[in-house]
N, C-alpha and C positions, 0 to 999 in steps of 0.2 A: 528778857527773853533768852538769856544765855542758858546753855546746857538744856536746850529744848529736846525732850525725849522724842525720838523718831521711831515709829513702829518698825519692826523687822520686815525685810523684804521677803518675797517668796523665795524658796530655794531654787537653785539652778534647774533642778529636775522639774519643779512646778512651772517655772518660766518656759522651759522647753516644751512642756506639755501644752501650755497655753499658746505657744507659738505654732505648734502643729494644729491646734484648733483654729487659729486665725487663717492658716493656709487652707484648711478644709472648708472654710466659709465660702470660698470661691466667689467673692464679691468683686464688683467693679471698683478699681482703685481711683482715688482722687490724686491727680498729679501735682497741681499747684495748691499748696496748703498754707494757710495763714499761721504764722507764729505770733503775730499780734492780731487780736480780733479786729475784724473790719469795723465793727460797731465802735470799738475804742479808737481806732485810727480816725474815724469820722469826727471825733471830738477835736482833733487837731487840724481839721480841714477848714478851708474858707474859700472866699471868692478871689479869683485872680483874673482880672479883666472880665471877659464875658463868660469865663468858665467857673462853675460852682464845684463844691466838693473836691477842692484841690489841696494837696499837701506839698509843702516844700521839703526837700530832703537832700542831704549831702552824703556822698560816698566818702567815708573817713580816710580811705587810701588815696583818693583823688579829690581833695576838698575845694578846689578852685571854683568848680561849677555848681550852681544851685539848680536842682532839677524840680520839675513839677509833675505830679501824677495824681490820679484818682485813688481813693482809698482801696478800691477793688484791685488795683494793680500793685499796691505796696504791701510790705510786711509779709511777703510770701516766700516760701522755699519750695523748690521743685523736688518732689519725692522725699519730703522730710520723713514721712513714714511710708516705706515702699511696699508694705504688705499689710493687708487688713485695714487700710486707711479709712474706708467708708464707715466701718463700724466704730472706729475710734472717733471719727468726726461726729457721730451721734452722741458720744460721751461729752464732747466739747459743746455740742449744740444745746444740751440741757442747761449748761452754765450760761452760754452766750444769749440764749433766749431771754434771760432775766436782766441783761445789761441795760436796756432802755429804762426799766423801772429803777435800777440802781442809780443810774446817772441822773435821772430826774430827782430822786430823793437827795442825792449829794448836792445838786445845784440848788435845791430848795432849802437846804440846811436841816433837813429832818432825818437824814439817814442815821445819824448818831443815836437817835432815840428809838430806832426800830431794830429789835433783835433779828428779825427776818432779813432786813437789809444788811446788817453787820455780817450775818452768816453768808449772804450772797457775795459780799465784798471779799470775804476770805476765800470763797470759791474762785473768784476772779484772779486773786493773787496766786492761788495754788495752780490754776490752769496755766497762767503765764510763766510761772516758775518751772513747771513741768514741760510744757510744750515750747521748748526753748532751744536755741542754738547751743547754749551751754550744756544742756542735757545731752544733745546729740554728740558733742565732743567728748564729754565725760564717758558716755556709753561706748564710744570708739576705743577709748583707753581701756575699758573693761573687757573688751573682746579677748585680749591675750590672757587676762586673769581668768576669764571663763574657761578657756581651753585648758589652762593649767589646773583649774579646779576639777574639771571633768577627767583629765588624765589621772590625777591623784585618786579621785573617787573610784574610777573604773578599774585601775590597775591594782587597787587594794581589795578587789572583790572578784577573785577567780571564779567563784560559782556563777556570778552574773555573766562573766566572759564566756564560760562554757555553755551556759544557756543560750546566749546570743549566737555563738558559733553553730550550735545545733539548729537553731531557728533559721539562721541565714543560709547555711550550707547543707542542711539535712544530713550531716555527718557528725560522728563523735570526734571531739577535738583530740588530736594526738600530740600531747606534749606542749611545752611552753611556746613553740613557734605558732601553733594554732591559736593560742590565747593572745599572742602578740598581734596576729592578724585580726582577731576579733576586736582587740583594743583599738587598733588604728581605724577599723571600719566604724566603730561606735563613735570615735572622736570625729571622724569625717562627716558622719551623718548628723551629729549634733552641731558640728561647725557649719553645715549648710543652713541650719536654722538661724545661726548667728549672722551669717553673711547675706542671706536673702532678705533680711529686714524683719522677719517675723519675730525674732527674739527681741529686737528693739521695740517692736510694737507691743509685745507682752510686757516688757520692762517699763515702758513709759506709762502704760495704764496702771501698773502696780505702783509706780512712783507717785502718780497722782493720788491714788488711794492713801498712801502713806503720808504724803505731804498734807493732804486735807485733814487727816486725823490729827496730825501734829499741830495744826493751826486751831483745832476745835476749842481748846480752852483759852485762847488768846483773845485780846480785844483789838479794836481798830482805832487808829488816830487819823483824822481827816484834816489835811492842811491846805490852806489857800495862801497865795502869795500877797504880801503887802505891796510889792512892786515886781514888775516883770511877769514872766509866765514860764511854765514848764514845757520842756520838749520830751521826746520819747525815743529811746534807742531800740535797736532790733533784739536786744536782750533786756526787756523792760522791767521784769520782776527781779530785784537785786537783793541778795543778802548783804547786810552792812554791819561792820564793827566800827564803833566810833574811834577806836585806836588804830585803825588801818585806813590808808588813803585809797587802796584798791577796793573793789566791790565785786560781788558775784562769786559763784563757785569757781569760775575760771580765774578770778582774781585772788583765790586762796581763802575765801570766806565760806566755809562749809555751813550748811543750814543749822546744824546742831550747835555751832559756836557763834552764830550771828546774834547781834543785839536787836535787829529788826529785819524785816523784808519790806522794801518800798516798791511802789508801782504808781506811775503817773496815770491819772484818770482823765486828763485833759489839760489844756493850758492853765486852768484855774483850780486844779485839784490834784492832790497827791495823797495816797493812802499808805499807811505804815502799820505793821503789827506792833502791839504794845501790851501794857499791863492793864490799861483801862481805856474805855471809849471816851474820846475827847476831840474837840475841835481846836485847831491851832492856826495861827497866822505866822507865816515864815517871813523873816526879814529878807531884804534884797540879797545879802550874802548867803543866807541859807538856801534861797532859791538857786543861786549860782552854784552852790555846792551840790545840790540835788542834780542839777543839769550836768555838772562836771562828772558825776558818777555815771550817769547815763551814757555820756560821750565816751568815757574811758572803757566802759564795759561793752560797748557796741562792737560787733564783729564786722559789719559792713556799712550799715546805714543809720543815720539819725534823722528823725522826722520832726517838723515843727510847723506852726501856723504861718501861712503867707502874710507878709507885712509885719511879722514879729521882730525881724532883724536878728534872729537868733543864729543866723549863719556866722556872725562875728563871734559869738560865744563858742560855737562848735570849732571854728578854726583856731581860736585862742587856746583850746584845751586838747587839741590833737597832738 
């Protein structure tokens, strides 16, 4: 999977235009948004005492206490997408509505022979790669780059600056000072789209399109553990290079340079992109390694099945 071709992103201007469209939609926003699909989290849930649908989880910064919570309360980020979130939730919903069928096929051992199911698994991986805490952090880093790109673009186009000055002030620009005023106003206006969250909303939808296209020619490997079980971190879809101990974009593994992308689909299933569709059984050490990568890439929380004893694994790898 090395040197995976990634389709080009929309230009900054196109993203800003889409950001303005998101603002114009005027929809009600969704405050608490899952970065791990609730349907996927339920796969790691179990009974704890009289309570059903409970997840165990550890805060990796304060790992002494094991918490319990329902899947509806876990894997959420407040205002992950602050603008146009409702319409973006509809994009995710189209993928998430297929998850029960995917999980049933995986559990029955028939997913690998179904092209439709393989395609849906790639959608799930792409969704969790894109709708991710790592994507948010990388996008924050890109804000400064975006401002620099805009400044370079606008300052090299005096005709555009003159046109903007006339439109904004209903006056003819008188000399370079007027063009400097126009430049700063255009940067500020574009910057508002960056900082109000609408630019991120446009960027993340575009990223999902690009990631999904890049996964299109790939196959899926479905792995089950010979011993033990999988856990899941709050950055669950991870880029992996076999020659690197770290994982994920924040761990320095860019999508284009990754050997694979992995995603746990439950305590008894993990999927990875590859060159051919196949079923695998992982050894105890391989399961431990998959869990280690989830733990190291997690930003805040790691989730696992009650009674699994995986809190010891989490603490051992923090």
